[in-house]
C-alpha positions as CSV (number, residue, x, y, z in Angstrom):
1,X,50.1,78.1,154.2
2,X,51.0,77.4,150.5
3,X,48.5,77.9,147.8
4,X,46.5,74.9,146.7
5,X,44.7,76.2,143.6
6,X,46.8,77.8,140.8
7,X,48.2,77.5,137.3
8,X,52.0,76.8,136.9
9,X,54.0,76.8,133.8
10,X,57.4,75.3,132.8
11,X,59.3,75.2,129.6
12,X,61.8,72.8,128.0
13,X,64.0,73.0,124.9
14,X,65.1,70.3,122.6
15,X,68.6,68.9,122.0
16,X,68.8,71.0,118.9
17,X,68.2,74.3,120.7
18,X,71.4,76.4,120.3
19,X,72.1,76.5,124.0
20,X,71.6,72.8,124.3
21,X,73.9,72.1,121.4
22,X,76.6,73.9,123.4
23,X,75.7,72.0,126.6
24,X,76.0,68.7,124.8
25,X,79.4,69.5,123.2
26,X,80.7,70.7,126.6
27,X,79.6,67.5,128.3
28,X,80.9,65.3,125.4
29,X,84.3,66.9,126.0
30,X,84.0,66.2,129.7
31,X,83.0,62.5,129.0
32,X,86.1,62.1,126.7
33,X,88.4,63.3,129.5
34,X,86.8,61.2,132.2
35,X,87.1,58.1,129.9
36,X,90.8,58.7,129.9
37,X,91.2,59.5,133.6
38,X,88.4,59.4,136.2
39,X,90.0,62.3,138.1
40,X,90.3,64.5,135.0
41,X,89.6,68.2,135.6
42,X,87.3,69.9,133.0
43,X,85.6,73.3,132.9
44,X,84.5,73.5,129.3
45,X,82.4,76.3,127.7
46,X,81.0,76.2,124.1
47,X,79.6,79.0,121.9
48,X,77.8,78.4,118.7
49,X,76.6,80.6,115.9
50,X,76.2,80.5,112.1
51,X,78.7,77.9,110.8
52,X,80.9,78.3,113.8
53,X,81.6,76.6,117.2
54,X,84.1,78.0,119.7
55,X,85.2,75.8,122.6
56,X,87.2,77.2,125.6
57,X,88.0,76.7,129.2
58,X,90.3,74.6,131.4
59,X,91.2,70.9,131.4
60,X,93.7,68.8,133.2
61,X,95.1,65.3,133.2
62,X,97.9,63.9,135.3
63,X,99.8,62.8,132.2
64,X,100.7,66.0,130.2
65,X,101.5,64.1,127.1
66,X,98.0,62.5,127.1
67,X,96.5,65.9,127.6
68,X,98.1,67.2,124.4
69,X,96.7,64.1,122.6
70,X,93.2,64.7,123.9
71,X,93.3,68.4,122.9
72,X,93.7,67.2,119.3
73,X,90.4,65.2,119.6
74,X,88.2,68.1,120.5
75,X,87.1,69.0,117.0
76,X,86.1,65.4,116.2
77,X,84.1,65.2,119.5
78,X,82.2,68.4,118.6
79,X,81.4,67.3,115.1
80,X,80.1,63.9,116.3
81,X,77.9,65.6,118.8
82,X,76.4,67.9,116.2
83,X,75.9,65.0,113.8
84,X,74.0,63.0,116.5
85,X,71.7,66.0,117.1
86,X,70.9,66.0,113.4
87,X,72.3,69.3,112.0
88,X,72.9,69.1,108.3
89,X,71.6,72.5,107.2
90,X,73.5,74.9,104.9
91,X,74.6,77.3,107.6
92,X,75.2,74.8,110.4
93,X,76.4,71.4,109.3
94,X,78.4,68.9,111.3
95,X,80.9,68.3,108.5
96,X,81.5,71.9,107.4
97,X,81.1,74.3,110.4
98,X,84.3,75.9,111.6
99,X,85.4,74.7,115.0
100,X,87.9,76.6,117.2
101,X,89.4,74.9,120.2
102,X,90.7,77.4,122.9
103,X,90.9,74.9,125.8
104,X,94.0,75.2,127.9
105,X,95.5,73.6,131.0
106,X,93.8,74.1,134.4
107,X,94.9,77.0,136.5
108,X,97.4,75.9,139.2
109,X,95.7,78.4,141.6
110,X,92.4,76.6,141.2
111,X,94.0,73.2,141.5
112,X,95.7,74.1,144.8
113,X,92.4,74.8,146.5
114,X,90.8,71.6,145.2
115,X,93.4,68.9,145.3
116,X,93.8,66.8,148.3
117,X,97.2,66.5,150.0
118,X,98.7,64.7,153.0
119,X,97.5,67.3,155.4
120,X,94.1,68.3,154.1
121,X,91.0,66.9,152.4
122,X,90.1,67.7,148.9
123,X,88.2,71.0,148.8
124,X,85.2,72.1,146.8
125,X,86.0,73.4,143.3
126,X,84.1,76.6,144.0
127,X,82.0,78.5,146.5
128,X,78.2,78.5,146.0
129,X,74.8,77.3,147.0
130,X,73.0,74.3,145.5
131,X,69.4,73.1,145.7
132,X,67.6,69.8,145.3
133,X,63.9,69.3,145.2
134,X,61.3,66.4,145.1
135,X,57.5,66.2,145.1
136,X,55.0,63.4,145.0
137,X,53.0,65.0,142.2
138,X,54.6,62.6,139.6
139,X,55.8,59.0,139.8
140,X,59.5,60.1,139.4
141,X,59.0,62.7,142.2
142,X,59.4,65.7,139.8
143,X,57.2,68.7,139.2
144,X,54.7,67.8,136.5
145,X,55.0,70.8,134.2
146,X,58.7,70.4,133.6
147,X,58.4,66.6,133.4
148,X,55.8,66.8,130.6
149,X,57.5,69.7,128.8
150,X,60.6,67.5,128.5
151,X,58.6,64.4,127.6
152,X,57.0,66.1,124.6
153,X,60.3,67.1,123.1
154,X,61.9,63.8,123.7
155,X,59.0,62.1,121.9
156,X,59.3,64.5,118.9
157,X,63.1,63.9,118.8
158,X,62.5,60.2,118.7
159,X,60.2,60.3,115.7
160,X,62.4,62.8,114.0
161,X,65.5,60.7,114.4
162,X,63.8,57.4,113.4
163,X,62.6,58.9,110.2
164,X,59.0,58.6,111.1
165,X,58.5,62.4,110.9
166,X,61.1,63.5,108.2
167,X,59.8,67.1,108.1
168,X,60.7,67.9,111.7
169,X,64.1,69.5,112.4
170,X,66.2,69.6,115.6
171,X,65.4,73.0,117.1
172,X,62.3,73.1,119.3
173,X,60.8,74.5,122.5
174,X,57.8,73.4,124.6
175,X,55.8,75.0,127.3
176,X,53.2,73.3,129.5
177,X,50.8,75.2,131.8
178,X,49.0,73.0,134.4
179,X,46.1,73.9,136.7
180,X,46.4,72.6,140.2
181,X,43.5,71.8,142.4
182,X,44.1,71.1,146.1
183,X,47.8,71.0,145.3
184,X,47.4,68.3,142.6
185,X,47.8,68.9,138.8
186,X,44.4,68.2,137.1
187,X,44.3,70.0,133.8
188,X,46.5,71.3,131.0
189,X,45.4,74.9,130.4
190,X,47.8,75.6,127.5
191,X,50.5,73.9,125.4
192,X,53.0,76.0,123.5
193,X,55.3,74.2,121.0
194,X,57.6,75.8,118.5
195,X,59.5,73.3,116.3
196,X,61.8,73.8,113.4
197,X,60.6,72.2,110.2
198,X,61.7,71.6,106.7
199,X,59.4,73.5,104.4
200,X,58.6,77.2,104.6
201,X,55.2,76.5,103.0
202,X,54.2,74.6,106.2
203,X,52.2,76.8,108.6
204,X,51.0,76.4,112.1
205,X,48.1,74.1,111.2
206,X,50.2,71.8,109.2
207,X,52.8,71.5,112.0
208,X,50.1,71.0,114.6
209,X,48.7,68.1,112.6
210,X,52.2,66.4,112.7
211,X,52.9,67.0,116.4
212,X,49.5,66.8,118.1
213,X,49.2,62.9,118.1
214,X,52.6,62.6,119.8
215,X,51.8,65.3,122.4
216,X,48.6,63.4,123.2
217,X,50.6,60.2,123.6
218,X,52.7,61.9,126.3
219,X,50.1,63.8,128.3
220,X,47.5,62.2,130.6
221,X,44.4,62.0,128.4
222,X,42.1,63.4,131.1
223,X,44.3,66.5,131.5
224,X,43.5,67.6,127.9
225,X,40.1,69.3,127.6
226,X,38.1,71.4,125.2
227,X,39.3,74.4,127.0
228,X,43.0,73.5,126.5
229,X,44.7,76.2,124.4
230,X,47.1,75.0,121.7
231,X,49.8,77.3,120.4
232,X,51.9,75.4,117.8
233,X,54.4,77.5,115.9
234,X,52.4,80.6,116.7
235,X,54.6,82.8,114.6
236,X,54.1,80.6,111.5
237,X,57.3,79.5,109.7
238,X,60.3,78.2,111.6
239,X,62.7,76.8,109.1
240,X,65.9,78.7,110.0
241,X,66.8,77.3,113.4
242,X,69.7,76.1,115.6
243,X,72.8,78.2,115.9
244,X,72.1,79.7,112.5
245,X,68.9,81.2,113.8
246,X,70.2,82.2,117.3
247,X,73.5,82.0,119.0
248,X,74.0,79.3,121.7
249,X,76.1,79.2,124.9
250,X,76.7,76.6,127.5
251,X,74.8,77.1,130.7
252,X,72.0,79.4,129.7
253,X,69.2,76.9,130.3
254,X,69.7,76.2,134.0
255,X,66.0,76.3,134.9
256,X,65.2,73.9,132.1
257,X,68.0,71.6,133.5
258,X,66.4,71.5,137.0
259,X,62.8,72.0,138.1
260,X,61.3,74.3,135.6
261,X,61.1,77.1,138.2
262,X,59.1,75.0,140.7
263,X,62.1,75.1,143.1
264,X,65.2,77.3,143.5
265,X,68.3,77.0,141.5
266,X,71.6,77.9,143.1
267,X,72.8,79.9,140.1
268,X,75.6,77.6,138.8
269,X,75.3,75.8,135.5
270,X,76.1,72.1,135.2
271,X,77.3,71.2,131.7
272,X,81.0,71.0,131.0
273,X,82.0,70.8,134.6
274,X,83.7,67.8,136.1
275,X,82.3,66.5,139.4
276,X,84.8,68.3,141.6
277,X,82.8,71.3,140.8
278,X,80.1,71.4,143.5
279,X,77.8,73.5,141.2
280,X,77.2,70.1,139.6
281,X,77.9,67.3,142.0
282,X,76.3,69.0,145.1
283,X,73.2,69.8,143.1
284,X,73.0,66.2,142.2
285,X,73.5,65.2,145.8
286,X,70.8,67.7,146.9
287,X,68.3,66.2,144.5
288,X,69.3,62.7,145.7
289,X,68.7,63.7,149.3
290,X,65.4,65.5,148.6
291,X,64.1,62.6,146.5
292,X,65.0,60.1,149.2
293,X,63.3,62.2,151.9
294,X,60.1,62.1,149.8
295,X,60.5,58.4,148.8
296,X,60.9,57.6,152.5
297,X,57.5,59.1,153.2
298,X,58.9,61.8,155.4
299,X,57.3,64.6,153.4
300,X,55.3,65.1,150.2
301,X,57.6,67.9,149.1
302,X,61.2,68.6,150.1
303,X,63.8,71.2,149.2
304,X,67.4,70.7,150.3
305,X,70.0,73.5,150.2
306,X,73.8,72.9,150.5
307,X,76.5,75.6,150.6
308,X,80.3,75.4,150.0
309,X,83.4,77.4,150.0
310,X,86.2,76.9,147.5
311,X,89.0,74.8,149.0
312,X,86.9,73.7,152.0
313,X,85.8,70.1,152.0
314,X,82.6,70.0,154.1
315,X,79.4,71.9,153.4
316,X,79.1,75.2,155.4
317,X,75.3,74.6,155.8
318,X,72.5,72.1,155.2
319,X,69.0,73.4,155.0
320,X,65.7,71.5,154.6
321,X,62.2,72.8,153.8
322,X,59.4,70.3,153.9
323,X,56.8,73.0,152.7
324,X,54.4,72.1,155.5
325,X,54.0,68.5,154.2
326,X,56.4,66.7,156.6
327,X,55.6,64.3,159.4
328,X,58.9,65.2,161.1
329,X,60.7,68.4,161.9
330,X,62.9,69.8,159.1
331,X,65.7,70.3,161.7
332,X,65.7,66.5,162.2
333,X,66.3,65.9,158.5
334,X,69.1,68.5,158.5
335,X,70.8,66.6,161.4
336,X,70.3,63.2,159.8
337,X,71.7,64.1,156.4
338,X,75.4,64.2,157.3
339,X,75.0,60.9,159.2
340,X,73.8,59.0,156.1
341,X,75.9,60.7,153.4
342,X,79.4,62.1,153.2
343,X,78.9,65.5,151.6
344,X,82.5,66.4,150.9
345,X,83.2,66.7,147.2
346,X,85.0,63.3,147.2
347,X,82.3,61.8,149.4
348,X,79.6,62.8,146.9
349,X,81.6,61.5,143.9
350,X,82.2,58.2,145.6
351,X,78.6,57.7,146.9
352,X,77.0,58.6,143.5
353,X,79.9,57.1,141.3
354,X,80.3,60.4,139.5
355,X,83.8,59.9,138.0
356,X,82.4,58.2,134.9
357,X,81.7,59.4,131.4
358,X,77.9,59.8,132.0
359,X,77.3,63.4,131.4
360,X,76.5,64.0,127.7
361,X,73.2,62.2,128.2
362,X,72.2,64.7,130.9
363,X,72.7,67.8,128.7
364,X,69.2,67.7,127.1
365,X,65.8,66.9,128.6
366,X,66.7,67.6,132.2
367,X,69.3,66.4,134.7
368,X,66.6,65.2,137.1
369,X,63.6,62.9,136.9
370,X,65.4,60.4,134.6
371,X,65.6,56.6,135.1
372,X,69.0,55.5,136.5
373,X,71.2,53.7,133.9
374,X,73.0,50.4,134.4
375,X,76.4,52.1,133.9
376,X,75.8,54.6,136.7
377,X,74.2,57.4,134.8
378,X,71.6,59.4,136.8
379,X,72.7,57.6,140.0
380,X,71.3,60.6,141.9
381,X,67.8,59.4,140.9
382,X,68.1,56.3,143.0
383,X,66.1,56.0,146.2
384,X,68.4,53.6,148.0
385,X,69.0,56.0,150.9
386,X,65.3,56.1,152.0
387,X,65.5,53.2,154.5
388,X,68.7,54.6,156.1
389,X,67.0,57.9,156.6
390,X,64.0,56.3,158.2
391,X,66.3,54.3,160.6
392,X,68.3,57.3,161.4
393,X,65.2,59.3,162.4
394,X,63.6,56.7,164.6
């Protein structure tokens, strides 16, 4: 039987965190190629350090001339991304940092395993395992610690960018520890927030005075008590931040991207990968399936695992864990899933409308637990499969 009384912690990082800068550039490149061609192939990695950004990986368009044209746009895409995040500091500025583009055409050996042909279905872009998770502990069916860790940083980014808090800067990290009682979050035991700021004369107390009202806006009021520990900029000064303070790399914040450690992660990063890569698309499908199982009232918690082999279209396995909260056997869920959704790479992309330029927005503050957008962004957060699952299981 799972524990019911415990403290659990998750962390998030802001859009200005060095790794998240890289994730956003990689996904901005992906969006640019998908805008040109919905079937574009992209596997883009970004590295950032003091006054320098390096972009590499593989891309592919059916029109080779257009591919060359898009290669020439990469620097402008990266600069626009850095500008939107808000970096204008001496040693990392959107207008002056050096950008090196090392992208090249996709490997023909990878393409031959992925592309569909007259005698075979399109295969998965790689082997691997992917997980999805959902829980009733929050309204959007996400674990509460990661949901609120994200929400704190999004709120601080909003007031920074609006000019309401001009002394805040882009780089920040949050950490929320929640006490669970009978399996339900009831209290914040500690909050950790480190945020870059403008003036090296500002200490922890001054920064707490700025950020605390916004943190209290975000968190349920009855979760904050006299016993809640606050650790705001615990080392003191945090003026040197972003890639100037610490190097960044695409794909290093995969637990931040998913469930904050409350559920497994298959190991593959998401950002910079087009949706033929099941690291990304099948993880979205697994979240969609787990969320719909919970939304259908079939369980209070659900984990779904999918597995794939490169060049093979159908998943090799489907696994469900209802964590002892289900009103139906997990094996029945496993049997029903392929009847309600085509889990081939093309089936996932079609069902969730993934061949769209919707990815840059996912690269900070989590890929899951977000409100679906009118243009198809975060389509995997819809619960439109719940009724079909119920009917299939009757």
